[in-house]
N, C-alpha and C positions, 0 to 999 in steps of 0.2 A: 448568611446562614441563620436559620431560625434559632432564637436564643435558647429554647428548651433543648434543642439538639446540641448546641454548643456546650451546655451544662453537662451533658453526658461525657464529654471529653475532658472535663476538669481533672479527674484523678490522673489521667495520662499526662496532662500538662504539668501537674505537680511533680510527677516522677521523671519528666523528660530531662535528658542531659542537655546542658547548656553548651552551645558551640563557642561561646566566649570570643576571644580575640579573632578567631578565624572568621566569625560573622561580622565583627566590628570593622575589620579592615576592608571588607567588600564595599562599604559605603564611606570609607575614609579617603580624603584627598591624597593623591599619590605622594605629595610633598610631606604628608604627616606620617605615612606608614612606617618609614625607617625610624623616625624619632619616637614613635609609639613603642616600637620594639626595644629601643635602647633606654627609654626613660627610667631613671632611678628615682623612685619616690622618697627614698630615705632622707634626702636633703631638701625636699620640696616643701614639706610641712603644709600640704594642701588644705584648703578649707573643705568642709564636708557639706554635701547636699543630698537630698533624696527626692525621688520622683515616683509618681504613681501611674502605671500603665493600666488604665481602668476600662474594663469591658462591661457593657450593660445593654439591656434591651431597649430598642426604640421601634415602635410599630411592630413589635414581636421579633425584629431582626437584631443581630448582634452588632454593636458599634463600639468604637474606641474613641475616647475623647482626647483632643489636643487643644492647646491654647496658642493664641497669637499674643506675644508679649508686646507691651507698649513700647513706643520709641523713647529712647533715653540716651544719655551719653555713656555708653558702655559697649563691651564687645558682643553682647547678646541682644542688642536693641532690635525690636520688631521681629525677632525670630520665632519660629514655630517650636513648641516645646511640650513636654508632658507637664501636667500640674505638679508642682513641687517647689522646693526651695531649701534654704540653708538650715542645717542642723543647729539647734539651740541646746545649751548645756543642760537644761532641765527636761529635755526630751528623753523618754524612757529608752528609746533605741532609734535606729534609722527608719524602721517601718512607721514608728510613731511620727517621725518628722514628715514622711510622705503623706500620711493621713492628715496631720495637722495643716500642712501647707495646701493640700487639696481642698480642705474645708475653707481655708482662708481665701484661696484664689478663685475657686469656682462654686463654693457654697454647698458642697456635699459633705454631710456630717459623717464622721468616722464610723458611726454605728451602721451606716448603710453600705459599708464596704467590707468585704471579706478579703483579707490579704492571703493570696495563695502561696507565693514563694518570692524569693529574691532572685534577681538576675545579676549578670556580671557587672561589677563596678567599672566605671570608665573615668579616666583622667582627662581633664580639659585644660591643656596648656595655657591658652590665652588668659583665662581667668583664675588659673591655679585652683580648680575645684576637683575633688573626687566625688563623682555622683553615683549613688546607689539606687538602682531602679527596682521597683517592686511590682509584681503582677497582682492585680486585684479585680474582683468582680462585684457588681451590685445586681441583685436579682429583681430590681424594680426599675421602672422608667424614671429617669432623672430630669429634674429641672435645674439647669445650671444658672448660677448667679455670679457672673464674673466680677471680681474686685476691680473697679475702674482704675485704681492707681497702678495696677500691675498688668491687667489683662485687657486687650482691646477687642478680642473676638474669641469665640469658641468654634472649634471644628469638630463635628460629629461624623466620624469616618466609619462607613459600613465595613464590616469585616471582609465582605466579598470584594470590595474595592481594594482594601489593604493587601489582600492575598494576590491580587492581579499583578503580573509582571509588567503590565502596561504603564504603571505609575513610576517605574524606575527609569530615570533619564540621566543624561550627562549634560551639564550646563557649565557656563563660565562665570566665575564670580571673583571679586576682589575680597580677600580675607585679611585678617590681622597679620598674616605672615607672608602673603604673596598677592600679586596683582594679576587679574585676568587669567586665572588658572582653571583648568578643566576639573570639575568636581562631580562625583556621582551623587545623585539626589533622588528624593521622592517628589513627584509633582502631585499635590493634593489640593483640590479646590482652587486651582490657579496659584497656590502657594508652593514655593520651592523649599523643601525641608532637607537640610544638609547638616554636616558637622556632627556634633555629639548626639543630637536627637535622631538623625538618620542612622547613626551607628547602633544606637540602642534599638531602633525600629528594626534594623537588619537582624539582630539576634532574636527579637521577638517573632519576626516573620518566619525565620528558619525553624524555630521551635514549633510554631503553629502549623506550618506546612508538614513538618515531620509527624505531627500528631493527627492532623485533620486530613492530610493527603498522603498516607503512608505508601500508596501504590505508585506514586509519581517519583 
C-alpha cells in the first residue's frame, strides 16, 4: 500500500478497538493457550519491556520493521522481534522505553517516530516478561543502523505481504516447554516468526485488516 494512502487511515487505526487475547491466541501454541487463560500475574512480579511496531515508507510503499536477534544463551536467542527492550527506572513511561530501545537497537531517533497508540500487553512465561507494544509511524524513509551486539539483521516487511494470508503457516518446533510441537507462525523472508512476536503481530494484523479491508 502506498504510504500516503496508509496515512489517511491513521485516525481510524487510533480509534480501532483492540481484539486483545482473542487475536493473541490465534498464533499461540496450543500448549500455551490454557496456561495463558489461567495465568495469575499477581505473584509473578514480571520484568517489564516495551516494543515498537513501526510503519514507515520505503520506495513510497508502507513497510513494517522487524529485527533478527543475535544468538546468545537465552530463551529468545536468534528470534524475530520488534525493536524494543527492558524498561528502565528512569524511563518516563513504557512508550519512552519503546522509543529509547528502538533508537538503541536500530538507530532511529525518537524524534522521527510518532507514537499512535498502545496495543495489548502480553506476558511471556519463559522469560517472565510483560511486554507492552506500541504502534508508531515515521513519515520519512529510514536508514536502519543495527546495534551489532543485539541485532544480527533487519527485516523490512511490506504491508501488502504482512496482510497476506499466505504467510501464516503451521510448523513444528522445540520450545522451552515442549519438544517437536505444532505451532502457528508467520513465514517472513524465510524466517519463522512464532511465540510472543507472532501473537502481537496477530493483533496488529487484525486491527489493520479491520481498518484497511472493512468489506472483507
